[in-house]
N, C-alpha and C positions, 0 to 999 in steps of 0.2 A: 158384370164387368167391374173389376176392382180399380178404384181411383188412387192415383199416386199423389201424396201430399208433398208437392214440390218445395214448399217453404221449409218443412221439417227436414227433408232430404238435404237441401242446400245448407241448412244449419249444421247438420251432422257432418257433412263434407267439410265445411269450414272449420269445425272443431278438430277434426282429424288432421286437416292440413296444418293447422296451427300447432298441434302437438308434435307433428312430424318435424316442422321447422325448428321447434325448440330443441328436440332431441338431436337434430343434425347440426345446428349452429352452436349449441352450447358445448363447452369442454369440461373435462374433469381435471382437477388439480389435486396433487397429493405428493407426499414424500415417498421416494422409491430408492431401492438399492440400484447401484450402477456398477459396471465393471471398474475395478480400481485403476486409477490413473495417478501417476506421480510426476511432478514437474520440479525441475531444478531452479536455482536462484534467478536464472534469466527467463524462466517461463517455458523452457524447452522440456519435452517429455523425456524422462529418464527411466531406467529399469531398477528393479529392486536390488540387483547385485551391485549397483552403483553406490549403495548405501550400506555396504558390508562393514560392520564396526568391530568384529571379533578380533581383529589384528591389533587393536589399540591396547597397549600395555604400559602402565605407568613405570617409569624408570628404564624402559627398554626402547620403545618406539621413538623414532626420530621425526622431526618436522618434515623433512624431505619425503619420507615415506607416506606421511599423512596427506600431504599436498598432492602427491602423485596418485595415490590410491583413491582419494575422495575428490578428485578434480571436478566431477560432475555436479557436486553440491558446494563447491568452493565459492564463497561470496567475493573473493578477491581481496579480502582484508589483509594488508601486507605487514602487519605487526609480527616481528619474529617471536614474540612471546605467546601468540595466540593464533589458532586456526578457527575460523568461523564458517561452519557449514549451514546451509539453509535449504529446505525443500518443502513442498506442500503435497498433500495427498487428498484424494477425493474418491469416495466409494458410495456416495449417495447424493441426491439432489431433489429438486422440485420438478415433478413431471406434469406437463400439461398435455392432455389428450383432447383432440378435436376431430372434426369430420375428415380432415385431410392428413391424419397421422398425429404423431406426438413429438414433443421436444422437451429436453430436460436442461435445467439450469443447475450446474454443479455447485456444491458447497465444498470449499477447500479448507483444509486444516494445516496450518504452518508449523513446522518443526525446526528447531535450531540445535546445532551441535557446537559446543565450545571445547576446544582442546588447548590446554596450557602447557608451556614448555619452559625449561630453565634457560640460563644464559648460554648453555652449550647446545640448545636445540633438542634436548631430551624431554619426552613427554612426562608431565607431572600429574595431570588429572584430566578427566573429561566430564562434561555435563550436558545432558540432553534436556531441553526445555521447550515447551510450547508457548511460554510466556515471553513476549517481546520485552517486557519491562525488566525481566531478569537479565536478558542480554544487555540492555541499556546499563543496568547497574554494574555488570561485570566490565563492560567497556569503560565506564567512568572510573572504576577502581584501577584499571590498568593504565588509563591515560593520566590519572593523577600523579603517577610516578614517572611519566614521560617528560622529556625536555620541553620547555615552553615553545609556543609558536613564535616565529619571527614576524612581527607585525610592522616592521619598518617599511615594508611594501605591502600593498593590498593583496589579499588571498582570494582568488575567484573560485567559487563553487558552482558547477553546472548542475542544475536540477534535472530530474527525470520524472515524467508524469506529474509535474507540479501544477496541475490545473486548478483553477478557481472559477466560480461562477456565481451569478445572482439572478434568481427568477428564470424566466424563459427568454429574456431579451439579450443577456450578455453572457459571454464566456471568454475565457482567456487562458494564458499559460505563463507561469512564472519561469523565466528562462535561466537566470543565474542570481547568485547572491555574492556580493563582494564584502569580505570581512576586513574591517579596518580597526585601528586602535580606538576610534571614536564611535563606532557603531557599524551597522550592516546597511549596505546599499542594495535594494531590490530592484530588478528590472524585468520586464516582460512585455507581453502584448495583450490587447483586449479586442475581442471580436464582437461587433454589434450586428445582430441579425436584421437585415433590411426586409427581406421576405424569404420565402421558402428556399430559393436557390441562390440568393445573393448575400454576401457578407461584406462588411466594411471592417478591415483590419487596421488597427492603429496601435502604436506602442505608447504605453503610459510612461511619463517621465520617471526618471530614477527616483525611488522613494528611499529616504534615509530613515532608518529606525535606530534611535539612540539605544544603547545597551540598557539603560535604566528603564526603558519602556517595555523590556521583555520580562513579563511576569512569571511565565512558566513554559515548559516544553513538555509535551505529552506524546506517548507512543500511539500511533494510529492502529487500532485493533482491526480495522477493515482491510488493511494491506495484505496482499497475498505474497507468495514467495518471490515473485518477480518485482515486488515493490517494497522498498524500505522507506517508510514514510513516518513523519512526525508533524505535530502541529505546534507552531509558535503562537503563544497567547500573549497579546500585547495589552498594555494598559490604556492605550489611546487608539482611535481609529486611524486607518491609512486609506489612501485612494484605492487600494487593492480590495477587490470584492472577495467575499468568503467562498469557501469550497461548497460545492453542491451537496445534497443529501443532508447529513446531520448538522452541517454548519450553515446551510443556506438560511438566510434571514435572521441569523443569530449574531448580533454584534458585528454587523457588516464591516469588514476591514480590520477587525481585531483578532481574527484567527487566520493564520497563513499556513496552508499545507505545503510541506517541504518534503520531496522525495529525492533521495540521492543514492549514490553508490555507497558501499560499505566504507571505503576509505574516506570519502567526503563526509560521511556521517561522523566518523571519528574526528575529522578536522573541526567540524562544527561543535562537537562535544568538547573538544580540547579548548576551542576558542571561548565557549561559554564558561567552562571551568576556570579559565585563566582571566578573562576580562569581563565576564557577566556580573550582574548585580549579586551581592552575597546572599540576598534573601530570595533569589529565584528558585522556583520549585521544579523538581523533576518528577514527572508522573508517567 
């Protein structure tokens, strides 16, 4: 009669079970091709024919035709001398495969179209660029020729997606920026997490930022087509906490993320060109 070595058998079963659990519970992560998706400036899905550009002809095409034909990518920038279109495309992402299926996080690539017009609304030139800094430069060149802002009364800018945070304990939202001849007034809310399901919301007092404290403004490369974002870099700290991710823990209160509409961005640019410190850097 053959004896069974129960200890060895149990050890083998334990090893097999452990291996099975590792295979089942672990996932695979990798870059993968995905069906192409295109989003307009508001984040809504659009079609390829919404970005048909063959009709654009310098010296012939009028601004009204550009606005009507390319309405799905129109940022809403209302300058009569320029049309600004913006959209993002994704055809690949990071795929995570696990025991219960897979999920992909898309990578988006932002595109911009700038079309310039003469005083009669006739197209002069077009420029396609994926570089937000190029768009900023073109906007500044255009705004440098525009009439000055009237700062006899405060100008209120409503921000969008203007969040900031610090660590895991605080998060908040920059609500608006008031532009005055003496500086910028920032207002918003701060949320302190009490525990998993409860939050304590409070509004921080209005923070005044003198224009001389604005060291530079930089384009936010992480923004997608639905977000036009820039970072104000200050020379001194403010009570406002820094944005999460690349700004978290770095010079808390000296970097302020500002996300706006296209028109409001132009107003901020014009304000800084007109009243900002002469040595302020544009990046």
